[in-house]
GUVOVEX-647584 format. One record per atom (N, C-alpha, C): residue number from 1; residue in three letters; atom name; x, y, z. Coordinates in steps of 0.02 Angstrom, whole numbers, plus 50000, padded with zeros to 5 digits. Layout:
<recs>
     i    aa   at      px      py      pz
   NUM   ALA   CA       X       Y       Z
...
</recs>
This chain:
<recs>
     i    aa   at      px      py      pz
     1   MET    N   49484   59981   48424
     1   MET   CA   49554   59987   48408
     1   MET    C   49566   59951   48342
     2   ASN    N   49601   59984   48297
     2   ASN   CA   49622   59954   48234
     2   ASN    C   49698   59959   48230
     3   VAL    N   49732   59902   48225
     3   VAL   CA   49805   59901   48222
     3   VAL    C   49825   59875   48154
     4   LEU    N   49853   59919   48113
     4   LEU   CA   49875   59901   48046
     4   LEU    C   49940   59861   48052
     5   ILE    N   49941   59800   48026
     5   ILE   CA   49999   59756   48028
     5   ILE    C   50038   59762   47963
     6   HIS    N   50004   59758   47908
     6   HIS   CA   50031   59768   47841
     6   HIS    C   49981   59813   47805
     7   SER    N   49996   59832   47745
     7   SER   CA   49949   59875   47709
     7   SER    C   49883   59840   47695
     8   ASP    N   49883   59773   47698
     8   ASP   CA   49821   59736   47683
     8   ASP    C   49797   59691   47740
     9   ILE    N   49828   59695   47799
     9   ILE   CA   49807   59655   47858
     9   ILE    C   49804   59700   47919
    10   ARG    N   49750   59693   47958
    10   ARG   CA   49746   59730   48021
    10   ARG    C   49712   59687   48074
    11   ILE    N   49723   59707   48137
    11   ILE   CA   49688   59677   48193
    11   ILE    C   49639   59729   48218
    12   LYS    N   49576   59710   48224
    12   LYS   CA   49524   59756   48246
    12   LYS    C   49494   59730   48312
    13   GLY    N   49491   59773   48361
    13   GLY   CA   49459   59756   48424
    13   GLY    C   49386   59773   48422
    14   THR    N   49345   59727   48447
    14   THR   CA   49273   59739   48453
    14   THR    C   49252   59727   48526
    15   LYS    N   49189   59732   48541
    15   LYS   CA   49166   59721   48610
    15   LYS    C   49179   59650   48634
    16   ARG    N   49178   59601   48588
    16   ARG   CA   49182   59531   48608
    16   ARG    C   49243   59493   48582
    17   ALA    N   49280   59522   48535
    17   ALA   CA   49335   59483   48505
    17   ALA    C   49386   59529   48473
    18   TRP    N   49442   59498   48455
    18   TRP   CA   49493   59530   48413
    18   TRP    C   49487   59496   48345
    19   GLU    N   49480   59536   48293
    19   GLU   CA   49469   59509   48226
    19   GLU    C   49530   59521   48182
    20   LEU    N   49548   59471   48142
    20   LEU   CA   49598   59481   48090
    20   LEU    C   49558   59498   48027
    21   GLN    N   49579   59552   47994
    21   GLN   CA   49544   59575   47935
    21   GLN    C   49592   59584   47877
    22   LYS    N   49567   59571   47817
    22   LYS   CA   49604   59582   47755
    22   LYS    C   49571   59638   47716
    23   ARG    N   49612   59679   47685
    23   ARG   CA   49585   59732   47641
    23   ARG    C   49561   59700   47576
    24   ARG    N   49501   59717   47555
    24   ARG   CA   49472   59691   47494
    24   ARG    C   49449   59748   47449
    25   THR    N   49455   59737   47384
    25   THR   CA   49427   59783   47336
    25   THR    C   49359   59756   47314
    26   HIS    N   49308   59795   47324
    26   HIS   CA   49240   59773   47308
    26   HIS    C   49203   59829   47274
    27   GLU    N   49180   59816   47214
    27   GLU   CA   49143   59865   47175
    27   GLU    C   49179   59932   47171
    28   GLY    N   49245   59928   47159
    28   GLY   CA   49284   59989   47151
    28   GLY    C   49307   60022   47215
    29   GLY    N   49284   59998   47272
    29   GLY   CA   49304   60028   47336
    29   GLY    C   49342   59980   47380
    30   GLN    N   49375   60006   47430
    30   GLN   CA   49413   59965   47477
    30   GLN    C   49370   59951   47539
    31   THR    N   49369   59889   47561
    31   THR   CA   49335   59870   47623
    31   THR    C   49380   59823   47662
    32   TRP    N   49363   59813   47725
    32   TRP   CA   49399   59765   47768
    32   TRP    C   49352   59706   47782
    33   GLU    N   49378   59646   47773
    33   GLU   CA   49339   59585   47782
    33   GLU    C   49370   59543   47838
    34   THR    N   49330   59526   47888
    34   THR   CA   49354   59484   47943
    34   THR    C   49359   59412   47920
    35   TYR    N   49416   59380   47937
    35   TYR   CA   49424   59309   47919
    35   TYR    C   49444   59265   47978
    36   ARG    N   49461   59293   48036
    36   ARG   CA   49476   59253   48095
    36   ARG    C   49457   59294   48157
    37   TRP    N   49439   59260   48211
    37   TRP   CA   49421   59292   48274
    37   TRP    C   49463   59262   48331
    38   PHE    N   49480   59303   48380
    38   PHE   CA   49521   59282   48437
    38   PHE    C   49495   59313   48501
    39   THR    N   49509   59281   48557
    39   THR   CA   49488   59308   48621
    39   THR    C   49538   59355   48651
    40   SER    N   49600   59357   48624
    40   SER   CA   49651   59404   48650
    40   SER    C   49690   59434   48592
    41   PHE    N   49716   59494   48606
    41   PHE   CA   49758   59528   48556
    41   PHE    C   49821   59487   48543
    42   SER    N   49850   59459   48596
    42   SER   CA   49912   59421   48587
    42   SER    C   49901   59360   48542
    43   SER    N   49844   59328   48547
    43   SER   CA   49829   59270   48503
    43   SER    C   49822   59292   48431
    44   ALA    N   49791   59348   48419
    44   ALA   CA   49783   59374   48351
    44   ALA    C   49851   59391   48321
    45   LEU    N   49892   59426   48360
    45   LEU   CA   49958   59445   48335
    45   LEU    C   50002   59383   48324
    46   GLU    N   49998   59335   48369
    46   GLU   CA   50036   59273   48361
    46   GLU    C   50016   59237   48297
    47   ASP    N   49952   59236   48281
    47   ASP   CA   49929   59204   48219
    47   ASP    C   49958   59239   48158
    48   VAL    N   49961   59305   48158
    48   VAL   CA   49989   59342   48102
    48   VAL    C   50063   59326   48093
    49   VAL    N   50100   59325   48148
    49   VAL   CA   50172   59310   48145
    49   VAL    C   50183   59239   48120
    50   HIS    N   50147   59191   48149
    50   HIS   CA   50156   59121   48128
    50   HIS    C   50138   59112   48055
    51   SER    N   50086   59145   48032
    51   SER   CA   50067   59140   47962
    51   SER    C   50121   59167   47916
    52   GLU    N   50151   59223   47935
    52   GLU   CA   50205   59251   47894
    52   GLU    C   50265   59205   47892
    53   ILE    N   50281   59175   47949
    53   ILE   CA   50337   59128   47951
    53   ILE    C   50322   59066   47909
    54   ARG    N   50262   59038   47916
    54   ARG   CA   50244   58978   47879
    54   ARG    C   50245   58988   47803
    55   THR    N   50227   59047   47780
    55   THR   CA   50222   59059   47708
    55   THR    C   50284   59091   47678
    56   HIS    N   50336   59100   47718
    56   HIS   CA   50398   59130   47692
    56   HIS    C   50430   59082   47641
    57   PRO    N   50460   59109   47588
    57   PRO   CA   50487   59066   47535
    57   PRO    C   50556   59036   47550
    58   ALA    N   50578   59035   47612
    58   ALA   CA   50644   59007   47629
    58   ALA    C   50649   58935   47603
    59   ALA    N   50708   58918   47576
    59   ALA   CA   50718   58851   47547
    59   ALA    C   50769   58809   47585
    60   THR    N   50808   58841   47628
    60   THR   CA   50859   58804   47666
    60   THR    C   50850   58820   47740
    61   LEU    N   50882   58780   47781
    61   LEU   CA   50878   58791   47853
    61   LEU    C   50906   58860   47873
    62   SER    N   50962   58879   47844
    62   SER   CA   50992   58944   47861
    62   SER    C   50946   59001   47839
    63   GLU    N   50914   58995   47781
    63   GLU   CA   50867   59046   47758
    63   GLU    C   50807   59049   47806
    64   ALA    N   50783   58992   47828
    64   ALA   CA   50726   58989   47874
    64   ALA    C   50743   59022   47941
    65   ILE    N   50801   59008   47967
    65   ILE   CA   50822   59038   48031
    65   ILE    C   50828   59114   48024
    66   GLU    N   50857   59136   47969
    66   GLU   CA   50864   59208   47957
    66   GLU    C   50795   59241   47949
    67   ALA    N   50750   59208   47913
    67   ALA   CA   50683   59235   47902
    67   ALA    C   50646   59243   47968
    68   VAL    N   50649   59191   48010
    68   VAL   CA   50615   59194   48076
    68   VAL    C   50643   59252   48117
    69   SER    N   50709   59259   48116
    69   SER   CA   50741   59313   48154
    69   SER    C   50718   59381   48131
    70   VAL    N   50717   59392   48066
    70   VAL   CA   50697   59457   48037
    70   VAL    C   50623   59471   48052
    71   ILE    N   50581   59422   48043
    71   ILE   CA   50509   59431   48055
    71   ILE    C   50495   59447   48128
    72   VAL    N   50525   59410   48173
    72   VAL   CA   50514   59422   48245
    72   VAL    C   50540   59491   48265
    73   GLN    N   50598   59510   48240
    73   GLN   CA   50626   59576   48256
    73   GLN    C   50580   59632   48231
    74   ARG    N   50552   59623   48171
    74   ARG   CA   50508   59674   48143
    74   ARG    C   50446   59684   48188
    75   TYR    N   50417   59628   48211
    75   TYR   CA   50358   59634   48254
    75   TYR    C   50375   59661   48322
    76   GLU    N   50433   59644   48348
    76   GLU   CA   50455   59671   48413
    76   GLU    C   50462   59746   48408
    77   GLN    N   50484   59772   48352
    77   GLN   CA   50492   59844   48343
    77   GLN    C   50424   59880   48340
    78   LEU    N   50373   59844   48319
    78   LEU   CA   50306   59874   48314
    78   LEU    C   50274   59885   48383
    79   ILE    N   50294   59844   48432
    79   ILE   CA   50262   59845   48498
    79   ILE    C   50309   59878   48548
    80   PRO    N   50289   59935   48578
    80   PRO   CA   50331   59966   48629
    80   PRO    C   50344   59917   48686
    81   SER    N   50403   59921   48716
    81   SER   CA   50423   59872   48767
    81   SER    C   50374   59867   48826
    82   GLU    N   50342   59922   48845
    82   GLU   CA   50296   59919   48902
    82   GLU    C   50232   59880   48886
    83   TYR    N   50219   59866   48821
    83   TYR   CA   50159   59829   48802
    83   TYR    C   50175   59759   48779
    84   ARG    N   50237   59739   48781
    84   ARG   CA   50255   59672   48758
    84   ARG    C   50228   59619   48805
    85   ILE    N   50208   59564   48776
    85   ILE   CA   50178   59510   48815
    85   ILE    C   50231   59456   48825
    86   SER    N   50242   59438   48887
    86   SER   CA   50291   59385   48901
    86   SER    C   50254   59325   48927
    87   LYS    N   50283   59267   48913
    87   LYS   CA   50251   59204   48934
    87   LYS    C   50280   59180   48999
</recs>
């Protein structure tokens, strides 16, 4: 299974792990390079969401709250409700 998160980030399922991969340009061609491994899909997706929140350019508390809200809503829209993971 390959789940495209952004044009340059995807989650790839393998026999033993879920991999976070980045698109790379190498010798004129596009390849995918694994940079993190997870034991569950939810952990891989959580890492992507947390990374996007951490690196957002928000400068004030209100901007940060708005950014978190927008990011979380976008990811919720990507996952059909029957597949959502609840804690």
